C-alpha positions in Angstrom: 13.0 21.7 -2.1 12.4 21.5 -5.8 9.1 22.5 -7.4 8.1 18.9 -7.7 8.7 18.0 -4.0 5.8 18.4 -1.6 6.3 19.7 1.9 5.7 17.2 4.6 2.2 17.2 6.0 1.5 14.9 8.9 -2.3 15.2 8.6 -2.2 14.4 4.9 0.1 11.5 5.6 -2.3 10.1 8.2 -5.2 10.4 5.8 -3.3 8.6 3.0 -2.5 5.7 5.3 -6.0 5.5 6.6 -7.4 5.3 3.1 -4.8 2.7 2.2 -5.7 0.6 5.3 -9.4 0.8 4.4 -8.7 -0.5 0.9 -6.3 -3.2 2.1 -8.7 -4.1 4.9 -11.5 -4.5 2.4 -9.4 -6.8 0.3 -8.3 -8.8 3.3 -11.9 -9.1 4.5 -12.4 -11.4 1.5 -9.8 -13.8 3.2 -7.0 -12.9 0.8 -3.7 -11.7 2.1 -0.7 -10.3 0.4 2.5 -12.3 1.0 4.2 -11.5 4.3 7.4 -10.5 2.6 5.5 -7.9 0.4 3.7 -6.6 3.5 7.0 -6.2 5.4 8.7 -4.5 2.4 5.8 -2.0 2.0 5.7 -1.3 5.7 9.5 -0.6 5.7 9.1 1.8 2.8 6.2 3.7 4.5 8.2 4.0 7.7 11.4 5.1 6.0 9.5 7.8 4.0 7.7 8.9 7.2 10.9 9.1 9.2 12.6 11.1 6.3 9.5 13.3 6.2 9.5 12.9 2.4 5.9 13.4 1.2 6.7 12.3 -2.3 8.3 9.0 -1.2 5.5 8.5 1.4 2.8 8.8 -1.3 4.7 6.3 -3.5 5.2 3.9 -0.6 1.5 4.0 0.4 0.5 3.6 -3.3 2.8 0.5 -3.5 1.1 -0.9 -0.4 -2.3 -0.6 -2.0 -1.0 -2.0 -5.3 0.6 -5.0 -3.6 -2.8 -5.8 -2.0 -4.6 -5.4 -5.3 -2.0 -7.7 -7.0 -2.5 -10.4 -4.4 -6.2 -10.2 -4.9 -5.8 -10.4 -8.7 -3.5 -13.4 -8.4 -5.9 -15.2 -6.1 -8.9 -14.5 -8.4 -7.0 -15.9 -11.4 -6.2 -19.1 -9.3 -9.9 -19.5 -8.4 -11.0 -19.1 -12.1 -8.5 -21.7 -13.2 -9.7 -24.2 -10.6 -13.3 -23.6 -11.7 -12.5 -23.9 -15.4 
């Protein structure tokens, strides 16, 4: 393991995923959803990193999941503003 790699920590992984789910759940509570293909891709990356017990990849995959939800929200908000304008 290099100096930049983090040792697998199941408890930390669970907390990261719970935090992400809370953020994504909050976005989805507004009625907005990320595209199913993006959701499936994010899920596959999180599962692969978990199975590989690679904390660095896991953090990246969870962050990508959060960002995909934020991006869906931003796109939806832009569409609403254009319709109002």
